C-alpha positions as CSV (number, residue, x, y, z in Angstrom):
1,M,0.0,0.0,0.1
2,S,1.4,3.4,-1.1
3,V,0.8,6.4,1.1
4,V,0.8,10.0,-0.5
5,I,1.9,12.8,1.8
6,T,1.3,16.3,0.7
7,L,4.1,18.8,1.6
8,R,3.4,22.4,0.8
9,V,6.8,24.0,0.6
10,H,5.5,27.5,0.3
11,A,3.8,27.0,3.7
12,I,7.1,26.2,5.3
13,Q,8.5,29.6,4.3
14,L,11.9,28.8,2.8
15,N,13.0,32.2,3.9
16,D,12.7,31.0,7.6
17,L,14.7,27.9,6.9
18,F,17.4,30.0,5.3
19,G,17.3,32.6,8.1
20,V,17.8,30.0,10.8
21,G,20.6,28.3,9.0
22,V,18.8,25.2,8.0
23,L,19.3,26.0,4.3
24,D,22.4,27.6,2.9
25,H,22.2,30.1,0.1
26,N,22.9,27.5,-2.7
27,E,20.3,25.1,-1.2
28,Y,17.7,27.9,-0.9
29,E,18.3,28.9,-4.5
30,V,18.0,25.3,-5.8
31,V,14.8,24.6,-3.9
32,N,13.2,28.0,-4.6
33,S,14.0,27.8,-8.3
34,E,11.7,24.9,-9.0
35,V,8.4,26.0,-10.4
36,V,6.6,22.8,-10.2
37,S,5.6,22.1,-6.5
38,V,6.2,18.4,-6.7
39,R,9.8,19.0,-7.8
40,R,10.3,21.7,-5.1
41,N,9.1,19.2,-2.5
42,E,11.5,16.5,-3.8
43,R,14.5,19.0,-3.8
44,L,13.7,20.2,-0.3
45,L,13.4,16.6,1.1
46,A,16.5,15.6,-0.7
47,V,18.5,18.4,1.0
48,M,17.0,17.7,4.3
49,Y,18.0,14.0,4.2
50,R,21.6,15.1,4.3
51,K,21.2,17.4,7.2
52,P,22.3,16.8,10.8
53,Q,19.8,16.1,13.5
54,Q,19.7,19.7,14.8
55,Q,18.8,21.2,11.4
56,T,16.3,18.3,10.7
57,D,14.6,19.1,14.0
58,A,14.3,22.8,13.0
59,F,12.8,21.7,9.7
60,F,10.2,19.6,11.5
61,H,9.4,22.4,13.8
62,S,8.9,24.7,10.7
63,L,6.6,22.0,9.3
64,D,4.6,21.9,12.6
65,R,4.3,25.7,12.7
66,A,3.0,25.7,9.0
67,G,0.3,23.1,9.8
68,Q,2.3,20.3,8.0
69,D,2.5,18.2,11.2
70,H,1.1,15.2,9.3
71,V,4.3,15.1,7.3
72,V,6.4,15.1,10.4
73,D,4.2,12.3,11.9
74,H,4.7,10.2,8.7
75,V,8.4,10.7,8.5
76,T,9.2,10.3,12.1
77,G,6.5,7.8,13.0
78,R,5.3,10.0,15.9
79,K,1.7,10.0,16.8
80,H,-0.1,13.3,16.0
81,G,0.2,15.9,18.7
82,N,3.1,14.2,20.5
């Protein structure tokens, strides 16, 4: 069974991720340059998979604040609201 998780990159505010050091300038530009949202999502996730835990946690926190907690739940296996 395949699960589709919708990630809204624009909701995360890439500027916030750049501002707190989760994305460097090059990563920000690469992700932000994608016009098609699916490709933007893929690029952002590919970048995040290479990040250390502290930056990954900041990314998850940004997802939570943007109402994308279901993505965090799916990726981390946590129960919603925990």
